[in-house]
TORPA-4810 file (N, C-alpha, C, O; in nm, 3 decimals):
<nodes>
NODE_1_7.358_7.603_8.732_7.464_7.690_8.781_7.426_7.835_8.754_7.381_7.869_8.645_M
NODE_2_7.445_7.920_8.852_7.413_8.062_8.838_7.524_8.136_8.763_7.642_8.102_8.775_H
NODE_3_7.484_8.236_8.686_7.584_8.322_8.623_7.660_8.397_8.730_7.603_8.439_8.831_D
NODE_4_7.788_8.412_8.710_7.871_8.489_8.802_7.893_8.627_8.741_7.922_8.639_8.622_R
NODE_5_7.879_8.728_8.823_7.894_8.866_8.777_8.024_8.925_8.832_8.050_8.918_8.952_H
NODE_6_8.103_8.982_8.743_8.220_9.058_8.785_8.169_9.196_8.827_8.102_9.263_8.749_L
NODE_7_8.201_9.237_8.946_8.154_9.367_8.996_8.270_9.443_9.059_8.376_9.387_9.087_Y
NODE_8_8.246_9.570_9.081_8.337_9.655_9.157_8.255_9.726_9.263_8.138_9.757_9.242_E
NODE_9_8.317_9.750_9.376_8.249_9.827_9.479_8.347_9.924_9.544_8.469_9.905_9.539_Y
NODE_10_8.291_10.027_9.604_8.371_10.123_9.681_8.293_10.158_9.807_8.170_10.158_9.808_A
NODE_11_8.366_10.187_9.913_8.306_10.226_10.040_8.296_10.379_10.041_8.392_10.448_10.009_V
NODE_12_8.180_10.430_10.079_8.161_10.575_10.092_8.197_10.613_10.236_8.151_10.551_10.332_I
NODE_13_8.280_10.715_10.248_8.329_10.759_10.378_8.296_10.906_10.401_8.298_10.986_10.307_R
NODE_14_8.265_10.939_10.525_8.245_11.079_10.561_8.363_11.120_10.650_8.395_11.054_10.749_V
NODE_15_8.426_11.230_10.613_8.537_11.286_10.689_8.494_11.422_10.742_8.505_11.523_10.672_L
NODE_16_8.444_11.427_10.866_8.395_11.555_10.918_8.500_11.665_10.916_8.469_11.782_10.890_P
NODE_17_8.625_11.628_10.943_8.736_11.723_10.935_8.841_11.661_10.843_8.922_11.578_10.885_R
NODE_18_8.839_11.702_10.718_8.925_11.642_10.616_9.070_11.643_10.659_9.142_11.546_10.636_V
NODE_19_9.115_11.752_10.721_9.255_11.766_10.758_9.300_11.662_10.862_9.419_11.631_10.871_E
NODE_20_9.207_11.607_10.939_9.242_11.505_11.039_9.243_11.364_10.980_9.297_11.272_11.042_R
NODE_21_9.184_11.346_10.864_9.179_11.218_10.793_9.110_11.108_10.873_9.135_10.990_10.849_E
NODE_22_9.022_11.146_10.967_8.940_11.049_11.038_8.810_11.035_10.960_8.752_11.134_10.917_E
NODE_23_8.765_10.911_10.943_8.644_10.893_10.865_8.554_10.787_10.926_8.595_10.707_11.010_F
NODE_24_8.430_10.789_10.880_8.330_10.690_10.918_8.272_10.633_10.789_8.227_10.708_10.702_L
NODE_25_8.273_10.500_10.777_8.211_10.436_10.661_8.060_10.454_10.672_8.000_10.420_10.773_N
NODE_26_7.999_10.508_10.565_7.855_10.533_10.568_7.778_10.464_10.455_7.655_10.460_10.458_V
NODE_27_7.849_10.408_10.356_7.777_10.348_10.246_7.864_10.264_10.154_7.986_10.257_10.170_G
NODE_28_7.798_10.202_10.057_7.862_10.117_9.956_7.803_10.153_9.820_7.682_10.171_9.806_I
NODE_29_7.890_10.163_9.720_7.848_10.176_9.580_7.890_10.046_9.511_8.005_10.005_9.521_I
NODE_30_7.797_9.981_9.442_7.828_9.858_9.371_7.796_9.875_9.223_7.690_9.927_9.187_L
NODE_31_7.888_9.831_9.137_7.880_9.851_8.993_7.911_9.721_8.921_8.006_9.650_8.956_F
NODE_32_7.830_9.689_8.819_7.858_9.576_8.730_7.834_9.624_8.587_7.721_9.653_8.548_C
NODE_33_7.941_9.633_8.510_7.932_9.685_8.374_7.841_9.599_8.287_7.755_9.651_8.215_K
NODE_34_7.859_9.468_8.292_7.783_9.376_8.206_7.632_9.389_8.230_7.554_9.384_8.135_K
NODE_35_7.592_9.404_8.355_7.450_9.413_8.389_7.398_9.557_8.393_7.280_9.580_8.422_E
NODE_36_7.487_9.654_8.365_7.451_9.797_8.374_7.389_9.826_8.511_7.287_9.894_8.522_K
NODE_37_7.454_9.772_8.613_7.407_9.780_8.751_7.491_9.884_8.825_7.614_9.877_8.826_F
NODE_38_7.424_9.978_8.888_7.492_10.077_8.971_7.395_10.117_9.081_7.295_10.183_9.057_L
NODE_39_7.428_10.076_9.204_7.342_10.108_9.318_7.426_10.152_9.436_7.544_10.119_9.448_K
NODE_40_7.361_10.227_9.523_7.425_10.273_9.646_7.334_10.242_9.763_7.212_10.252_9.753_V
NODE_41_7.394_10.205_9.875_7.325_10.193_10.003_7.404_10.276_10.102_7.527_10.267_10.107_L
NODE_42_7.335_10.357_10.182_7.406_10.436_10.283_7.319_10.457_10.405_7.196_10.447_10.400_Y
NODE_43_7.386_10.487_10.514_7.317_10.517_10.640_7.410_10.605_10.723_7.527_10.572_10.743_Q
NODE_44_7.357_10.716_10.771_7.434_10.805_10.857_7.409_10.770_11.003_7.295_10.770_11.049_L
NODE_45_7.515_10.742_11.074_7.507_10.720_11.218_7.543_10.853_11.284_7.660_10.885_11.306_D
NODE_46_7.440_10.930_11.314_7.459_11.067_11.364_7.541_11.069_11.493_7.626_11.157_11.510_E
NODE_47_7.518_10.974_11.583_7.591_10.972_11.710_7.741_10.954_11.686_7.823_11.023_11.747_Q
NODE_48_7.777_10.861_11.599_7.919_10.836_11.571_7.983_10.954_11.501_8.098_10.989_11.529_R
NODE_49_7.909_11.016_11.408_7.964_11.134_11.340_7.984_11.250_11.436_8.082_11.324_11.425_L
NODE_50_7.893_11.267_11.529_7.904_11.374_11.629_8.028_11.353_11.718_8.084_11.450_11.769_K
NODE_51_8.069_11.228_11.736_8.190_11.202_11.814_8.314_11.255_11.744_8.411_11.296_11.808_C
NODE_52_8.311_11.253_11.611_8.426_11.304_11.535_8.423_11.455_11.521_8.528_11.519_11.512_L
NODE_53_8.302_11.513_11.518_8.289_11.658_11.503_8.150_11.700_11.551_8.050_11.671_11.486_A
NODE_54_8.145_11.766_11.664_8.017_11.806_11.723_7.934_11.899_11.634_7.812_11.885_11.627_E
NODE_55_7.999_11.992_11.568_7.929_12.096_11.491_7.913_12.060_11.344_7.900_12.149_11.260_D
NODE_56_7.913_11.933_11.314_7.907_11.885_11.177_7.770_11.908_11.114_7.668_11.888_11.179_F
NODE_57_7.767_11.951_10.987_7.641_11.980_10.915_7.587_11.852_10.851_7.616_11.822_10.736_D
NODE_58_7.507_11.777_10.928_7.451_11.651_10.879_7.353_11.672_10.765_7.342_11.586_10.677_L
NODE_59_7.283_11.784_10.764_7.189_11.813_10.656_7.258_11.819_10.521_7.207_11.767_10.422_G
NODE_60_7.374_11.884_10.516_7.449_11.894_10.391_7.501_11.757_10.348_7.500_11.726_10.229_Q
NODE_61_7.546_11.677_10.442_7.593_11.541_10.409_7.480_11.458_10.351_7.499_11.385_10.254_I
NODE_62_7.360_11.468_10.410_7.244_11.396_10.357_7.216_11.437_10.213_7.192_11.351_10.128_R
NODE_63_7.221_11.568_10.184_7.198_11.616_10.047_7.302_11.559_9.951_7.269_11.518_9.840_K
NODE_64_7.428_11.557_9.995_7.534_11.503_9.909_7.515_11.354_9.884_7.536_11.307_9.772_N
NODE_65_7.475_11.280_9.987_7.452_11.137_9.968_7.330_11.112_9.880_7.328_11.016_9.802_L
NODE_66_7.229_11.196_9.892_7.113_11.185_9.802_7.156_11.210_9.658_7.102_11.148_9.566_E
NODE_67_7.251_11.300_9.637_7.304_11.324_9.502_7.374_11.199_9.449_7.359_11.165_9.332_S
NODE_68_7.450_11.131_9.535_7.513_11.004_9.495_7.406_10.908_9.445_7.423_10.843_9.342_F
NODE_69_7.296_10.899_9.520_7.188_10.808_9.484_7.125_10.847_9.350_7.099_10.761_9.266_E
NODE_70_7.100_10.975_9.329_7.041_11.023_9.204_7.133_10.994_9.086_7.087_10.957_8.978_K
NODE_71_7.263_11.011_9.107_7.359_10.982_9.001_7.359_10.832_8.970_7.358_10.794_8.854_I
NODE_72_7.359_10.748_9.073_7.355_10.602_9.052_7.233_10.562_8.970_7.242_10.481_8.879_C
NODE_73_7.119_10.621_9.004_6.994_10.585_8.938_6.977_10.652_8.802_6.885_10.619_8.727_L
NODE_74_7.065_10.746_8.770_7.053_10.817_8.643_6.932_10.908_8.636_6.876_10.929_8.529_G
NODE_75_6.891_10.961_8.751_6.772_11.046_8.756_6.795_11.179_8.685_6.904_11.235_8.688_E
NODE_76_6.691_11.228_8.622_6.698_11.355_8.548_6.742_11.470_8.638_6.817_11.558_8.595_K
NODE_77_6.694_11.471_8.763_6.730_11.580_8.854_6.862_11.554_8.926_6.893_11.621_9.025_N
NODE_78_6.941_11.459_8.877_7.072_11.428_8.933_7.185_11.507_8.870_7.302_11.484_8.902_G
NODE_79_7.151_11.599_8.780_7.253_11.682_8.716_7.316_11.613_8.596_7.277_11.502_8.559_G
NODE_80_7.413_11.680_8.534_7.473_11.627_8.411_7.547_11.494_8.430_7.552_11.413_8.337_P
NODE_81_7.604_11.471_8.548_7.676_11.345_8.571_7.579_11.228_8.567_7.614_11.120_8.518_I
NODE_82_7.458_11.246_8.617_7.357_11.140_8.620_7.314_11.099_8.479_7.255_10.993_8.461_A
NODE_83_7.343_11.182_8.379_7.303_11.152_8.242_7.409_11.072_8.166_7.387_11.030_8.053_Q
NODE_84_7.525_11.054_8.228_7.632_10.976_8.165_7.597_10.827_8.167_7.503_10.786_8.236_L
NODE_85_7.673_10.746_8.092_7.650_10.601_8.097_7.692_10.546_8.233_7.763_10.613_8.308_D
NODE_86_7.649_10.424_8.263_7.671_10.365_8.395_7.820_10.360_8.433_7.855_10.403_8.543_V
NODE_87_7.910_10.310_8.346_8.051_10.307_8.386_8.107_10.446_8.417_8.185_10.462_8.511_P
NODE_88_8.070_10.545_8.339_8.119_10.682_8.363_8.068_10.738_8.495_8.141_10.808_8.565_S
NODE_89_7.944_10.707_8.529_7.889_10.752_8.657_7.965_10.689_8.772_7.998_10.757_8.869_R
NODE_90_7.994_10.558_8.764_8.069_10.491_8.871_8.208_10.553_8.884_8.254_10.580_8.995_F
NODE_91_8.275_10.574_8.773_8.410_10.631_8.776_8.408_10.771_8.836_8.499_10.808_8.911_R
NODE_92_8.306_10.851_8.805_8.296_10.985_8.862_8.273_10.977_9.012_8.337_11.049_9.089_W
NODE_93_8.182_10.890_9.055_8.151_10.877_9.198_8.272_10.830_9.279_8.286_10.866_9.396_L
NODE_94_8.358_10.749_9.218_8.472_10.693_9.292_8.603_10.765_9.263_8.709_10.718_9.302_T
NODE_95_8.596_10.878_9.195_8.718_10.956_9.168_8.776_11.008_9.299_8.703_11.039_9.393_A
NODE_96_8.908_11.015_9.304_8.976_11.066_9.423_8.941_11.213_9.442_8.950_11.292_9.348_V
NODE_97_8.902_11.248_9.563_8.870_11.387_9.595_8.906_11.413_9.740_8.909_11.321_9.822_R
NODE_98_8.931_11.538_9.771_8.957_11.574_9.911_8.842_11.660_9.959_8.853_11.783_9.969_S
NODE_99_8.733_11.594_9.987_8.614_11.662_10.036_8.561_11.584_10.157_8.620_11.483_10.197_S
NODE_100_8.453_11.630_10.213_8.396_11.567_10.331_8.343_11.426_10.299_8.346_11.338_10.385_V
NODE_101_8.297_11.406_10.176_8.255_11.270_10.135_8.358_11.219_10.034_8.385_11.282_9.932_I
NODE_102_8.414_11.102_10.065_8.512_11.039_9.978_8.474_10.891_9.963_8.390_10.840_10.035_Q
NODE_103_8.538_10.825_9.867_8.519_10.680_9.852_8.654_10.611_9.860_8.759_10.670_9.834_T
NODE_104_8.648_10.484_9.897_8.769_10.402_9.891_8.804_10.380_9.744_8.727_10.417_9.655_S
NODE_105_8.918_10.321_9.721_8.948_10.279_9.584_8.854_10.164_9.551_8.817_10.087_9.639_R
NODE_106_8.815_10.151_9.424_8.727_10.039_9.388_8.795_9.904_9.408_8.915_9.889_9.386_P
NODE_107_8.716_9.806_9.451_8.763_9.669_9.473_8.678_9.577_9.386_8.557_9.597_9.377_H
NODE_108_8.739_9.474_9.323_8.663_9.381_9.238_8.612_9.261_9.316_8.657_9.232_9.427_P
NODE_109_8.516_9.192_9.255_8.466_9.068_9.311_8.380_8.994_9.210_8.347_9.047_9.104_G
NODE_110_8.343_8.872_9.245_8.252_8.790_9.164_8.136_8.746_9.252_8.156_8.710_9.368_L
NODE_111_8.015_8.750_9.196_7.899_8.707_9.273_7.791_8.658_9.178_7.799_8.679_9.057_C
NODE_112_7.690_8.591_9.234_7.578_8.546_9.152_7.456_8.636_9.171_7.363_8.630_9.090_S
NODE_113_7.455_8.719_9.277_7.341_8.808_9.302_7.393_8.945_9.346_7.444_8.961_9.456_N
NODE_114_7.379_9.042_9.258_7.435_9.175_9.284_7.366_9.246_9.401_7.433_9.307_9.484_L
NODE_115_7.234_9.239_9.408_7.162_9.305_9.518_7.201_9.245_9.653_7.223_9.318_9.750_D
NODE_116_7.210_9.115_9.660_7.249_9.050_9.786_7.392_9.084_9.823_7.424_9.101_9.941_E
NODE_117_7.479_9.094_9.724_7.618_9.129_9.750_7.627_9.271_9.803_7.705_9.299_9.895_T
NODE_118_7.549_9.362_9.747_7.547_9.499_9.797_7.504_9.501_9.944_7.567_9.569_10.025_L
NODE_119_7.400_9.429_9.977_7.352_9.423_10.116_7.456_9.361_10.209_7.475_9.407_10.322_K
NODE_120_7.523_9.255_10.162_7.625_9.189_10.245_7.742_9.283_10.272_7.788_9.294_10.385_R
NODE_121_7.791_9.349_10.167_7.902_9.442_10.184_7.864_9.557_10.277_7.945_9.601_10.359_L
NODE_122_7.742_9.606_10.263_7.694_9.713_10.348_7.695_9.669_10.495_7.739_9.743_10.584_F
NODE_123_7.646_9.548_10.518_7.641_9.497_10.656_7.782_9.478_10.712_7.808_9.512_10.827_K
NODE_124_7.874_9.424_10.630_8.010_9.396_10.675_8.094_9.521_10.695_8.174_9.528_10.789_E
NODE_125_8.078_9.620_10.607_8.172_9.732_10.606_8.116_9.863_10.661_8.191_9.957_10.686_L
NODE_126_7.985_9.870_10.679_7.924_9.995_10.725_7.855_9.979_10.860_7.879_10.056_10.953_V
NODE_127_7.769_9.878_10.871_7.691_9.863_10.996_7.773_9.811_11.112_7.721_9.793_11.222_L
</nodes>
């Protein structure tokens, strides 16, 4: 029998015009405290984003999503947040904010393979 992992995930959303509250799901953050697992998968669909806002700065969104990845990985060049412990990094990434990049509220689940679950959630909720 495989070990079951309690995990939390959140959907990363891009809101080209925050005031309109229209968003596009672009990624998934998956966290497991017991395994000290924190990973992100994302993909920008430029055509769909352009439908929401033609003059949208995709370069800045890419930089912000790369920062999410650096924080998840705990990279030295990810800034002070990336140096926090794994649970603190997840909580910071999923904190409520009113910016162009937001996350859903965290949702719990159980799985036997965290990487596969991340890929499945990404396919179901983003692609």
